[in-house]
C-alpha positions in Angstrom: -12.2 -46.1 -27.5 -14.7 -43.6 -27.3 -16.1 -44.5 -24.5 -12.6 -45.1 -22.2 -12.4 -41.3 -23.5 -15.4 -40.1 -22.1 -14.5 -41.4 -18.7 -11.7 -40.3 -19.1 -12.7 -36.6 -19.8 -15.4 -37.0 -17.1 -13.0 -37.8 -14.2 -10.8 -34.9 -15.1 -13.7 -32.9 -15.2 -15.3 -34.4 -11.0 -12.0 -33.3 -10.0 -12.0 -29.8 -11.0 -15.2 -29.7 -9.7 -14.4 -31.4 -6.2 -11.2 -28.9 -6.3 -12.9 -25.8 -6.9 -15.5 -26.7 -4.2 -13.7 -27.0 -1.3 -14.1 -24.4 1.4 -13.9 -23.3 5.0 -13.9 -25.2 8.3 -12.0 -27.3 10.8 -9.2 -28.6 8.2 -10.1 -26.8 5.2 -8.3 -26.9 1.3 -7.6 -23.7 -0.7 -6.0 -23.4 -3.3 -3.2 -25.8 -4.9 -0.3 -24.7 -6.8 1.0 -26.8 -9.8 4.6 -28.5 -10.8 7.7 -28.4 -8.8 6.9 -25.4 -7.0 3.6 -26.2 -5.1 3.8 -26.0 -1.7 0.8 -26.8 1.1 1.1 -25.4 4.1 -1.3 -26.0 7.6 -2.4 -23.3 9.2 -3.4 -23.2 12.6 -5.4 -19.9 13.4 -6.1 -19.0 17.4 -9.7 -18.5 16.4 -12.5 -15.8 15.4 -12.6 -13.8 18.9 -12.6 -10.6 16.9 -13.0 -8.3 14.3 -8.8 -8.2 13.9 -8.5 -12.2 14.1 -11.2 -12.7 11.3 -9.1 -10.4 9.1 -6.1 -12.0 9.7 -7.7 -15.4 8.4 -9.5 -13.3 5.6 -5.9 -12.4 4.7 -4.1 -16.1 4.5 -6.9 -17.5 2.9 -6.7 -14.8 -0.2 -3.0 -14.7 -0.5 -2.6 -18.5 -0.2 -5.4 -18.5 -3.3 -3.2 -15.7 -4.9 -0.2 -17.6 -4.6 -1.2 -20.8 -5.7 -0.5 -22.1 -2.5 -2.5 -25.2 -1.0 -3.7 -24.3 2.3 -5.2 -26.6 4.7 -6.6 -24.2 7.9 -7.8 -25.1 10.9 -9.9 -22.9 13.6 -8.8 -23.7 17.1 -11.7 -21.7 18.9 -9.1 -20.2 21.4 -8.3 -23.3 22.7 -4.5 -24.9 22.8 -5.4 -28.3 22.8 -6.9 -28.0 19.3 -4.5 -25.8 18.1 -1.8 -28.9 19.2 -4.3 -31.5 17.7 -4.0 -29.6 13.9 -0.3 -29.4 14.3 -0.3 -33.2 14.4 -3.0 -33.7 12.0 -0.7 -31.2 10.1 2.5 -33.5 10.4 0.3 -36.9 10.0 -0.8 -35.1 6.5 3.1 -34.5 5.3 2.6 -30.7 4.7 5.9 -28.5 3.5 5.2 -25.7 6.3 3.2 -25.6 9.5 2.4 -22.0 10.2 0.5 -20.8 13.4 -1.0 -18.3 15.9 -0.4 -19.4 19.3 -3.4 -19.2 21.6 -0.7 -18.5 24.7 3.2 -18.1 25.0 3.8 -21.4 26.6 3.5 -25.2 26.3 5.2 -25.7 22.7 7.9 -27.6 22.8 6.8 -31.0 22.5 4.7 -30.9 19.3 7.3 -28.7 17.9 9.5 -31.0 18.5 7.5 -34.0 16.7 7.0 -31.3 13.7 11.0 -31.0 13.3 11.6 -34.6 13.9 9.7 -34.5 10.9 11.5 -31.9 8.8 8.2 -29.8 8.8 9.7 -25.9 8.9 7.4 -23.8 11.8 6.9 -20.3 10.8 4.9 -18.3 13.8 2.8 -15.6 12.8 1.2 -12.6 14.9 1.9 -13.9 18.1 5.3 -15.8 19.5 5.7 -18.5 22.1 8.5 -18.7 25.0 10.7 -21.8 23.7 14.2 -21.7 24.8 14.5 -23.6 21.7 15.0 -21.3 19.0 15.6 -24.2 16.6 12.0 -25.4 16.5 10.7 -22.4 14.2 12.5 -21.1 11.4 10.6 -17.1 11.8 8.2 -15.2 13.6 6.3 -12.9 11.5 4.4 -10.1 13.2 3.8 -7.3 15.2 6.1 -5.7 18.1 3.3 -6.2 21.1 5.9 -4.6 23.8 6.2 -1.6 21.3 2.3 -1.8 20.9 2.2 -1.1 24.5 4.9 1.5 24.7 2.7 3.6 22.1 -0.2 3.6 24.5 1.8 4.2 27.2 3.6 7.2 25.3 0.0 8.8 23.8 -1.0 8.8 28.0 1.9 10.7 29.5 1.8 13.4 26.5 -2.0 13.6 27.4 -1.2 14.7 31.2 2.2 16.2 30.4 2.6 19.3 33.1 -0.8 18.3 35.1 0.2 16.4 38.2 -3.6 15.0 39.9 -3.8 11.6 40.2 -4.7 10.0 36.9 -6.6 6.4 37.6 -6.3 3.8 35.2 -8.2 0.2 34.5 -6.8 -2.3 32.1 -8.7 -4.9 29.8 -6.3 -7.4 29.3 -5.8 -9.9 26.3 -6.0 -13.6 26.4 -4.3 -15.0 29.6 -1.0 -16.5 29.1 -1.1 -14.7 25.2 2.1 -12.6 24.2 0.0 -9.7 22.6 -1.7 -9.8 26.6 1.8 -10.4 28.5 3.7 -7.9 26.2 1.1 -5.2 25.5 0.9 -4.8 29.7 4.7 -4.5 30.0 5.6 -2.1 27.3 2.7 0.2 28.7 4.0 -0.4 32.7 7.3 0.2 31.4 6.4 3.7 30.0 4.1 5.1 32.7 6.2 3.5 36.1 8.2 7.0 35.8 5.2 8.9 37.0 3.8 8.5 40.1 0.4 10.2 38.9 -0.4 7.3 36.9 -2.2 4.9 39.0 -3.5 1.1 37.3 -6.5 0.7 39.8 -7.8 -2.7 38.1 -6.6 -4.9 35.5 -8.5 -8.1 34.3 -8.6 -9.8 31.2 -11.6 -9.5 28.7 -10.2 -12.3 26.7 -10.2 -10.3 23.5 -13.9 -10.6 23.1 -16.3 -7.7 23.3 -18.8 -9.5 25.2 -16.0 -10.2 28.3 -15.2 -6.3 27.4 -18.6 -5.3 28.5 -18.8 -7.7 31.3 -15.4 -7.0 32.9 -15.9 -3.3 32.3 -19.1 -2.8 33.7 -17.4 -4.8 36.7 -15.0 -1.8 37.0 -17.4 1.0 36.9 -19.2 -0.5 40.2 -16.1 -1.5 42.1 -14.0 2.2 41.4 -15.7 5.4 41.8 -13.4 7.6 39.5 -11.8 5.8 36.3 -9.7 8.4 34.2 -8.7 6.3 31.8 -9.3 2.8 30.2 -6.3 1.0 28.1 -7.6 -1.8 26.2 -5.5 -4.4 24.7 -7.7 -4.8 21.4 -10.3 -2.9 20.3 -13.0 -5.3 20.3 -12.9 -5.0 24.0 -12.6 -1.3 24.0 -15.6 -1.5 21.5 -17.5 -3.8 24.7 -16.4 -1.3 27.3 -18.0 1.7 25.5 -21.2 0.1 25.7 -21.0 -0.6 29.6 -19.6 3.3 29.9 -22.7 4.8 28.2 -24.9 2.3 29.9 -23.6 3.8 33.2 -24.5 7.1 32.2 -20.7 8.6 31.3 -19.8 9.7 28.0 -16.5 7.2 26.5 -13.5 9.5 25.3 -14.6 12.4 27.6 -15.6 11.0 30.9 -13.4 8.2 30.6 -10.6 8.5 27.8 -10.0 5.6 26.0 -6.8 3.8 24.8 -7.0 1.2 22.4 -4.9 -1.4 19.8 -5.7 -3.0 16.8 -7.4 -0.6 14.2 -10.1 -2.2 13.2 -12.9 -0.1 11.0 -15.1 -0.3 14.1 -13.0 1.2 16.4 -12.0 3.9 13.9 -15.8 4.6 13.1 -15.9 5.3 17.5 -12.4 7.6 17.1 -15.0 9.3 14.7 -17.6 10.1 17.0 -15.1 10.8 19.9 -15.6 7.5 21.9 -12.0 6.1 21.5 -9.0 8.7 22.1 -6.1 6.8 20.4 -5.9 3.6 18.8 -2.2 1.5 18.2 -2.5 0.3 15.1 -1.9 -4.0 14.9 -1.7 -4.8 11.1 -3.4 -8.0 10.6 -3.3 -8.1 7.1 -0.2 -11.0 7.3 -1.5 -13.3 4.1 0.8 -12.2 1.6 4.3 -12.1 3.3 3.6 -15.4 4.7 3.0 -16.7 1.5 6.1 -15.1 0.2 8.7 -16.4 3.4 6.9 -20.2 3.3 8.3 -20.0 -0.3 11.8 -19.1 0.5 11.4 -21.5 3.4 10.5 -24.4 1.2 13.1 -23.4 -1.2 15.8 -23.5 1.4 16.7 -19.8 1.3 17.7 -18.1 4.4 15.2 -16.1 6.5 15.0 -13.3 9.2 14.7 -14.9 12.3 12.1 -12.2 13.1 10.0 -10.2 11.0 7.9 -7.0 12.1 5.0 -5.5 10.6 5.0 -1.4 9.9 2.5 0.1 12.2 1.2 3.5 13.1 -0.7 5.2 16.0 -4.1 6.9 15.0 -6.0 9.5 17.2 -9.7 11.2 16.8 -8.3 14.0 14.8 -7.1 11.5 11.7 -9.7 8.9 12.2 -12.5 10.4 9.7 -9.6 10.8 7.2 -8.2 7.2 7.6 -11.7 5.3 8.1 -12.5 5.2 4.3 -9.3 3.6 3.5 -9.3 0.7 6.3 -9.8 -2.7 5.1 -10.8 -4.6 7.9 
């Protein structure tokens, strides 16, 4: 009798250890809840292409632990085929909710129909899809990328108000085909198109990475004799571009004004140094909202189809004061 009891205790202790030791990887579990409220979420992340994305991943993982949610996490390394494989794996594992931030907007209908057939609700986070069938997902939680582009354009229009000389702009776009790249470009273009002095001389993808941002900016500097403004779709590309501008013997923020989007701590540091002129915030800390949303969906409660995050615009004179409070 004693031996059987000891064996049972040892098995229980081993289960606790195994549960506590699960950690990051291609498809790993976070903390798990208990009882009838237990929820398992399969989360297919874009990758780790930027400081913003790293903060977004940490927010989701930390929120899952705090909420007692089992999180099966997959890093797609910025490849759509990897996200599709992860979603199919989540379907096979019969998770309660699938959440993902789509690498690109198109090409999701087939796998989302598979999730629907399996009766697994899908929540889009950060980025949306262009599917005409809105029944394939229950809600989209994230920023309004078109509005972010408009905010960037609004700052530029005000900055050059009353001036008639041409303003030569180069644009570092995000990943080709992605929602933020498409929308930030169109929002910006909608605002500046009313004034002919604003001229976009060149626009090319920097794939949301610092290294590519630097590489493309180097090419812009060689091909364009006069650049007045750089509009970067995210901070990492802007930070890479700053390196290229300085190596070319120019002063970022003065010789070339820089508009960026995201609001990561490194960008605020650059703003406080006068190297970036304005940053349009895009909040990556979506974890708590995602967990609350998932719990409502699991319970069968009605949820909003579109949930937007609140965000601000920061200029150089605000950067130093805001820098100590930045969480990412």
